[in-house]
N, C-alpha and C positions, 0 to 999 in steps of 0.2 A: 326500845321504848324509853320515854323520858321519865323523870322522877315522878311526874304526876300521872303516869300511865297513858300519856298522849303520845301517839306514834310520831316521830320526827323523821321525815323522809330526807335522806341525804340530797344535797344539791349538786348539780353538775356545774362545771366552771362557767357555763353560759348563763347560769342563773335559773334554768328550768329544772323542775323536779325530774329525777330519774323515773322513767316509766310514765310520766305525765303526758296527757294528750293535748295540753295547752300549746298552741303554736308559738314559736318565737316571735318577738316583735320584728316587724318589717322595717329595718332601719333605712331602707332605700326610699321610703315615702317622704315627700317634702316636709321639712320641719314645721312650716307654717300650718300644716293640716292637723298638727297634734295639739295646738293651743288655740286660744280665742283670737279673734281678729285684732282686738286691741293689744293683746300680748305680742302678736307678731309685728304690729306696726309701730308700737311705742318705742322710741329710741331710749337707750340708757343715758345716764348723765355724762356729758362731755367732761365736766369737771373731774368726776371720779376716774374717767378713762385717762385723763392727763396725769392724775395723781399716781397711777401705776407706773407711768414712764418716769416721773420725777423720783419715785422711791427707788427705782432701778439705778438711776444716776447717783442718788445719795449713797446707795450701797457700794458703788464703785469707788467712793472716796474723793470724787472730783469736787472742787469748790462749788457751792450751791447756795443760792438765796431763794428759798421756797416761799413764793408769794401767791400760791394757788389756793390754798384751803381757807374757807371762811370759818376758821376755828381758832382755838387758842392752845398754845403749848403750855401745859400746867407749870413747866419750869420757868416760863416767862410771865404768865398771868395765872396766879392761883385764885381759886374761888374765895369768897370771904370766909374768914376763920369761923365766924358765927354760923355760917351756913353749913360748913363741915361738921362743927360740933353739934349743930342741930339735927343733922341727919343721923349722926352716930347715936345721939341721945334717944332719938325717936326709935331707932332700931332696937336699942337696948331696952326700951320701954315696951317693946312688943308691937310696934306699929308696922306689922308685916302682912296684914290681911288686905283683902280688896278694899279700896276706897269707894265712896259713892260714885256713881257713874258721871255725875256732874262736878265732882270735886268735893273735898271735905269743907264743911261750912266755915271753919276758921280761916281757911285760905281764901275762899270766895269773898268773905267779909273783908279780909285784909286787902284784897285787890280793889274792892269797891271803895274802901276808905282811902287807899293810896291814890287812886285816880281823883277822888274828891279833893285831897290835899294838894296834889302836885299838878294835875291837869285841869282842875276846876270843872270837872264834869261829874255828874251824880248818877249812879246806877244802883238799883236794888239787887238783892241776891239772885232773883230769877233771871237777871240779865248777864250773869257771870257763869262761864263754863270753863273748867280746868281740863286741859288736855296734855297728852304726852309730848310736850314741846309745841312749837308754833305750827309745824307742818300739818298735823291732824286738824287743827283749828281752821287752817286755810282750806284744806280739802273738805271739811265739814260744811263750810260756808258755800263753797262751790256746789257741793252735793245737794244742799237744801234749796238753793236759789236757782240753779241752772238745770234746765231740761235739755235733752238733745236738740240741737238746732238753735237754741237760744244764743243771743249775741253776747259775747264777753269782750270788753274793750280794755286794753292795757297798753302802757307805754313800752317801748323798746329802746334801750336795753332794760330788762327787768328779770327777776329771778323766778323761774319755774312756771310762769303763767301759761306758757305754751303747752307744757306737759299736763297741767291740771285741766286745761280746756280740752285737750285731746282725749283725756280719760273720760270726759263727760260727753264727748261728741258735740261740743259747742262750736258756734261760728266764731272764729277768732278775728278780731279787728285790732290790728296793731297800729300804734301811733308812734312814728319814728321821732326820737328826740335826740338832739345834739348838744354840744357844749354851749351853743348860743342861748339855750334856755335852761342851762344847768342840768341837762339831761332829764328834766321833768317836763310834763306837758302843761300847756296853758288851756284855759277855757276855750279860746279861739281854735286851738288845735283839736280839741275834743268835740266841738260843736257839731261837726258833720257826722259823728259816729254814734252819739248816744241816743238818737231818736228811737231806734228799735232795740236798744241794748237792755239787757237784764241785769248786768253786773259791770261795774267799773272798778278796776283794781289799781290801787296806788300804794306806793311804799316810800316812806321818808323817815329817817335818812335812807337813801336808796342803795340797795344791793343790785348792781355792782359798783356804782360810782362814788358812794359816800356823800352825794349831794342832797340838799334839802329843799323843800318847799318854803317860800316865804309866805307871810300872812296874806298878802295881796293876791298872789297866784292861787293859793289853795282856796281862799275866800271866793275868788271868781269861779273856780270849778264847783264849789258848793252851790253857788247861785245858779249855775247851769243845771245841776242835778235837781235843785228845788223847782226851777221853772219847768223842767221836763216832767217832774212828778205832778205839778199842778195841771199841766196839760193833760196828762193821763187821767188824773182824777176827774177832769171835766168830761172825758169821753166815757168813763165808767166801765171800760172793757179791758184796758191794758193793765197788766201787773206793774208795780212800781220798779223804778231803777234803784238798785242798791249800790252803795260804795263799800268796798272791802278795803280797809285802811290798815296796812301792815306797818306798825311802828315799833318793831322789835328792837331797833337800835336807838330809840328816842333819848335814852339817857346818855348817849355818847355823842356829844356835839362839842365843837371846838371854835376858838376864836370868838368872833362876834355873832356867830350863828346861834339860833335857838329853834327848838322844835315847836311846830304848830299843829293843832288838832282840829279836825273839821267841826266837831260838835261844840268845842269851846268857841270857835269862830262864828258858827251859825247854829245856835241851839235847835233850830228847826230841822237840822240834819239827823237828829237822834233817831227817828223811826226808820231811817234808811242807811245807817252806818253800822258796820261790824268792825270793831277794833281787834287786831291781832297783836299779841304781845307775849313775852316770855322772859325768864331769867337767863336764857341761854347766852346772849351776847353782852348785855350790860353788866353781868356778874361772872363772865367767863365760865359759865356753868352749862356748856352745851351738852355734856353727857348726863346731866341729872334729869333732863327731859321733863321740865315743868313749864308749860305754856298755858295760854288762856285766850278765850274770845269774850268780848264784852259788846253787847248790842241789844237790839229789841228783844224783849222777853219771848215773844212768840217764835222768832227765828232761832234764838238760842235753845229753846226747848226742843225744836226739831233737830238741831245739830246734836244735842245731847242724846236724843233717841237713836240717831243713825250711828254716831260714834260709839255708843254703848254696845252696839251689836258687833263691833270689831275690837272692843277692849282697848280703845286708845286713851287709856287713863295714865296719868302721871303716878309714879310709885308713891305709896302712902307716906312713907317716912320723909321723902323729899318734899311732899306737900306740907307736912307738919313744919319742917324746917323753914320752908319758904314763907309760910304764914308769919313766923316770928321775924324773918328778915324784913319783909315789907312793912312790918309795924315798927321797925327801929330806924327812924329817920337819921338819927345821929350816927348809927353804925354804918348805914348806907353812904352817908356823906363822907365818913372817914375812909371807907373803902374806895370810893370814887376819887377822893383827893389824892390817892396814890395811883390808882389804876388809869384814870383818864390821862394824866400827864405822860404816862409811859406809852400809851397808844399814840398820843399826839407827837411825842418825840420821834417815834418811828415814822409816822406819816410825814412830819416835817423834814426828817432826814432824807426820805425818798424824794420829796418835792425839791429839796436843794440839789440833789443829784441831777434831776432833769433841768432845773433852772441853769445850773452850771454848764451842762452839755449843750443846752439851747444857746446860751450866751457864746459858746465856742463855735456856733454855726452848724451844729449837728441837728438833724431833722427829727427832733423829739420835743414833746411838751407834756405837761401834766396839770391836772386840776389842783386848785388850792384845797388843802385839807379842810373839810367842813364837818363831817360826822361819820359814824360807824367805824369800821376798821379798814376802809378801802380808799385807794387812790386810783384815779383813772389816768392812764398813760397812753399817749399817742405816739406811735412809731411811724413816721411818715416816710416809709421806705419801701412801699409797694413799687415794684419795678426795678429795684436795685438788684445787684448781683453780689453773691458771696465770693470770697477768695477762691473757692473751688469752681466757680462759674454757675452755681445754681441761681436761678431767677426767683426772687421773693415776690410771687404774684398773688399770694393769699395770706390771710392772717395765720393760717396753720403753718405755712412755710416760714413766716416770720417767727412764730412761737418756737418752732423747732430750732431755728438758727440761734435765737437768743439763748435758748437752753444749752445748746452745744458750745457756743462761742463765749458766752458771758456767765453761764451758770445762773441765768435769770429764769425762774419758773413762774410764768404768768398765765392768765386765762383770757383768751380772746372773747370779744363781745358776742360771738356766735353762740357761746354757752348760755347767753341771756336773751336769746330770741332774735338777735340781729342777723340779717342776711348780707350786710354790706362788708366788703373787704376793705375796711376803713383804716386798719392799723391801730384801732383802739383796744386796750387790754385792761383787765382788772388786776390790781395789785393789792394783796391782803397781808396785813402786818401782824396778825394775832399769834402767829406761830414762829416768829423769827426774833432774833436779838438785834439790838441796835448795832452791835459790832458786825453782824452778818450783812446788814444794810450798808454800812459804811464801806465794807470790803467790796461790795458790788460795784461801786462807782468806777474804779479803774478798769475793771473787766468789761463793763458795759461800754466805756469810752473806746477801748481797743476794738471791741466787736463792731461798733458803728463806724469807726475810722477805716476799718478794713473793707467796708462795702464800696462798691463802684456803681455809678449810675449807668 
């Protein structure tokens, strides 16, 4: 008998109760029959799978430049001191209970005012929803706008749209983008796909390439969306086409590039645009989990209702601290005056490595650093053979070779919806030092020189 007078039956090693009539689980049945269809069909993240291999190599002590993770090493990029102090102070003040499901009012107001000051777009509080990072906001938009069978249009490469579409049973229409268009789509490229679409998903600066829309290109896409919605309004039977605009990296731009926003370019886009944003990237605060969606109040309300059922709320103390952060323009400018140059130094150092190797005649190239924490690199070595005789016929074989031979850990574009064995990879600099990048150059040169056609 237990202390409470309840009989506790000893358990056998198999996990069944002694004397119990319950039959053991039939472990011979197909695993897919034990879970839902979507659970059995949805693939896990390729980026996370690669990360496990990279961690094993790091543990072995071999030289490594880990450019896989879209995250920040706090030793390289700390969060703003005011944000850290703000979280601590909020916790000490007892801000430890549930926040409102749509976010605390001071933070929602701070987001609204921040957008008005810096993006020149105006939204009232009902149009602002705070979430636990950007991911729930993206999923919430998909969930509210897309029914099974609805068409979702998005460029490739891009982050996670294939997974979100699959979760909802959407018809996925991908628009393949290459270096010639800065890896971003144009209105002409999208024109044939949006006629029956429910959702168009864009991201700038873009994960995985770090490339941006310019005003002319994004303005043309906005005009396409507006014309399509005017056509639907005339029919009176079709639901509108929405634009999901992920701008989570918008404060990280470099050189002569600058971020552009669809509603700022075309105010008529306001009823059809949902902005996705967070402190995760621009303030190296990925683990604090504060993100938000800003858009039409009716859509935002439904997103709040759905996400409230799964508790996708940012922690209250972090919300309090973020409200103070977004209201302190001078503090944010001081932080970015140090943080942005450090990101750019790493991106520029990577770009120089590829420029040098290309000048030496080696089959590589890279994009010019523009934004986010990413550089796109092209290893034009499909069909080459390694010193051991292995043929590099896929991006995966190229990735494994570069990891083994050069200690270069990168992520192929297949992780971002691409099906082409093109030799393009994402390189992410948030978790490495400048020294680690500089040490990569000689190793990468040796690995490439060792290849044979």
